C-alpha positions in Angstrom: 135.8 110.6 34.0 134.5 107.3 32.7 136.5 105.3 30.1 134.7 105.9 26.9 135.5 102.6 25.3 137.1 100.3 27.9 137.2 97.2 25.8 139.1 99.0 23.1 141.6 100.2 25.6 142.0 96.7 27.0 142.6 95.3 23.5 145.1 98.1 22.7 146.9 97.2 26.0 146.9 93.5 25.1 148.2 94.0 21.5 150.5 97.0 21.8 151.3 97.2 25.5 150.2 100.7 26.0 147.5 103.3 25.2 147.0 107.1 25.9 143.8 108.5 27.5 142.6 111.8 26.1 142.2 114.6 28.7 141.7 112.5 31.7 142.2 115.4 34.1 140.9 119.0 34.0 143.4 121.8 33.5 142.6 123.3 37.0 143.5 119.9 38.6 146.7 119.6 36.5 147.8 123.2 37.5 147.2 122.3 41.2 149.2 119.1 40.9 152.0 120.9 39.1 152.2 123.5 41.8 152.3 120.9 44.5 155.1 119.0 42.7 157.1 122.2 42.5 156.5 122.8 46.3 157.6 119.4 47.3 160.7 119.7 45.1 161.6 123.0 46.7 161.0 121.6 50.2 163.3 118.6 49.5 166.0 120.8 48.0 165.9 123.0 51.1 166.1 120.0 53.4 169.0 118.6 51.3 170.9 122.0 51.4 170.6 122.0 55.2 172.5 118.7 55.2 175.1 120.1 52.9 174.0 118.1 49.9 172.7 119.0 46.4 169.4 117.5 45.3 169.1 116.8 41.6 165.3 116.5 41.9 164.7 114.7 38.7 162.7 111.9 40.3 160.7 112.4 43.5 159.6 109.0 44.9 156.8 108.0 47.3 154.5 110.8 46.2 151.5 109.7 48.4 153.6 110.0 51.5 154.6 113.6 50.7 151.3 115.3 50.2 147.6 114.7 50.9 146.9 115.9 47.3 149.1 113.2 45.9 147.6 110.6 48.3 144.2 111.4 46.7 145.6 111.5 43.2 146.9 108.0 43.2 143.4 106.8 44.1 141.5 109.0 41.6 138.6 107.4 39.8 140.6 107.4 36.6 143.2 105.0 38.1 140.6 103.0 39.9 138.9 102.3 36.6 142.2 101.4 34.9 143.0 99.0 37.7 139.6 97.4 37.5 140.0 97.0 33.7 143.5 95.8 33.5 144.3 94.2 36.9 141.0 93.3 38.5 138.8 94.3 41.5 141.7 94.1 44.0 144.7 96.3 43.3 147.6 98.0 45.1 149.8 101.0 44.3 153.3 99.6 43.7 155.4 102.8 43.4 154.9 106.4 42.5 157.3 109.1 41.2 157.2 112.8 40.2 159.3 113.0 37.0 160.9 116.4 36.5 163.0 117.0 33.4 164.4 120.5 33.6 164.9 122.6 30.6 168.3 122.1 28.8 169.7 120.1 31.7 167.0 117.3 31.8 168.7 114.1 30.7 167.5 110.9 28.9 166.2 107.7 30.3 167.6 104.7 28.4 165.5 102.0 26.8 164.1 99.8 29.5 161.1 97.9 30.8 159.8 98.9 34.2 160.0 95.3 35.2 163.7 95.5 34.4 164.2 97.4 37.7 162.8 94.5 39.7 160.5 91.5 39.1 157.2 90.9 40.7 154.7 88.0 41.0 152.7 88.3 38.9 155.3 89.7 36.5 153.3 92.3 34.6 151.8 95.4 36.1 150.6 98.8 34.8 152.4 102.2 34.9 150.3 105.3 34.5 152.2 108.4 33.3 150.2 111.7 33.7 151.5 114.7 31.8 151.6 118.0 33.8 153.1 119.9 30.9 152.9 119.4 27.1 155.3 116.6 26.2 157.0 116.7 22.8 159.9 115.1 21.1 161.9 118.3 21.8 161.4 118.3 25.6 161.8 114.5 26.2 158.4 112.8 25.7 158.1 109.0 26.2 158.9 106.7 23.2 157.5 103.2 23.2 158.0 100.1 21.0 154.5 98.8 20.3 154.1 95.1 21.0 157.5 94.7 22.7 155.8 93.5 25.9 154.8 90.3 24.2 158.5 89.1 24.3 158.3 89.1 28.1 161.1 90.3 30.3 164.5 90.8 28.5 168.0 91.4 29.9 168.9 94.7 31.4 172.3 96.1 32.4 172.8 98.6 35.2 174.1 101.9 33.9 175.7 104.9 35.8 174.8 108.5 35.2 176.4 110.0 32.1 176.5 113.4 30.5 173.4 112.5 28.5 171.4 110.0 30.6 170.3 109.5 34.2 171.4 106.4 36.1 169.3 103.3 35.8 169.0 100.1 33.7 169.3 99.7 30.0 167.9 97.1 27.5 169.0 96.7 23.9 165.9 96.4 21.7 166.3 94.8 18.4 163.4 96.6 16.8 163.9 100.2 18.1 163.2 101.5 14.6 159.5 100.8 15.3 159.5 103.2 18.2 156.7 105.8 18.3 156.7 109.1 20.4 153.9 109.7 22.9 153.4 113.5 22.6 150.8 114.5 25.1 148.9 117.5 26.3 148.6 118.3 30.0 146.0 116.0 31.6 146.5 113.1 29.3 147.6 109.7 30.7 149.9 107.1 29.1 149.1 103.6 30.4 152.0 101.2 29.9 152.6 97.6 30.5 155.6 97.1 32.8 157.0 94.9 30.0 156.7 97.4 27.1 160.1 98.9 26.1 160.2 102.7 26.4 162.6 105.6 26.8 162.7 109.4 26.9 165.2 111.8 25.3 166.8 114.9 26.9 164.9 118.1 27.3 166.4 120.8 25.1 163.9 123.7 25.1 163.4 126.5 27.7 160.6 124.9 29.7 160.3 122.1 32.3 158.6 118.8 31.5 156.9 117.3 34.5 154.8 114.2 35.0 153.3 112.1 37.8 153.9 108.4 37.5 152.0 105.7 39.5 152.4 102.0 39.0 149.7 99.5 40.1 149.8 95.7 40.7 147.4 93.0 41.8 146.7 93.0 45.6 149.0 90.7 47.5 151.8 90.8 44.8 155.3 89.9 45.7 158.1 92.3 44.8 161.7 91.0 44.4 163.0 94.5 43.6 166.5 93.4 42.6 167.6 97.0 41.7 166.1 99.0 44.5 163.0 100.4 42.9 161.4 102.8 45.5 158.2 101.1 46.7 155.2 102.9 48.0 152.7 100.1 48.3 149.2 100.7 49.6 145.7 99.4 48.9 143.8 101.1 46.1 140.9 98.8 45.2 139.2 96.1 47.2 136.2 94.3 45.7 136.1 97.0 43.0 135.7 99.8 45.6 138.4 102.4 46.2 140.1 101.5 49.5 139.5 104.0 52.3 136.8 105.8 50.4 134.3 107.4 52.8 136.5 106.9 55.8 
């Protein structure tokens, strides 16, 4: 896939702090990725059970280390083009996560900026959220506050898990009434600034809501990682060429 109007996307990112790509991945590809995420989750649960533990499984980190399919996914031409457009010719993967929100038990993620989990130099990076299932208001789609990235990094408080929300950090937006839902079809990609405020609500219906999340930063970035964000750094672009391509 080639970005149909890259300059429009770049301007949307500059003004609003996010945009959504239409149908970036074919449904056959999405089905394969969803099956692989399910397989990895089941494998991790089995390993956890052998150690006498219970794995919640709502966030599976370091995707590219867990499967060759995910290792290819994080360097897909879609993400290479986005990195070239928004970061430049030299870019690295910062972190990756499989986000699984189970039906009826999937909890909320509080209002936050991704940079609220740990600062980097440079500060802003991009987070790409690929829908594996249809995401709706009912099953916990992303909500964003357009333009909130322009205020820079704001204060976050660490929060423990509750009946309604997963553990993490929480910000207190003053303009949350401007929030908009990002309802997406499988294969669409939401591209967010690490400074844009966003959240997701619990999943109430009878179907799982899954997504693959990959964050990218300028090559050679420094991560301070104050709150333990799981890092999965590896080269993605060098001189505008996908790192490792053809090897």
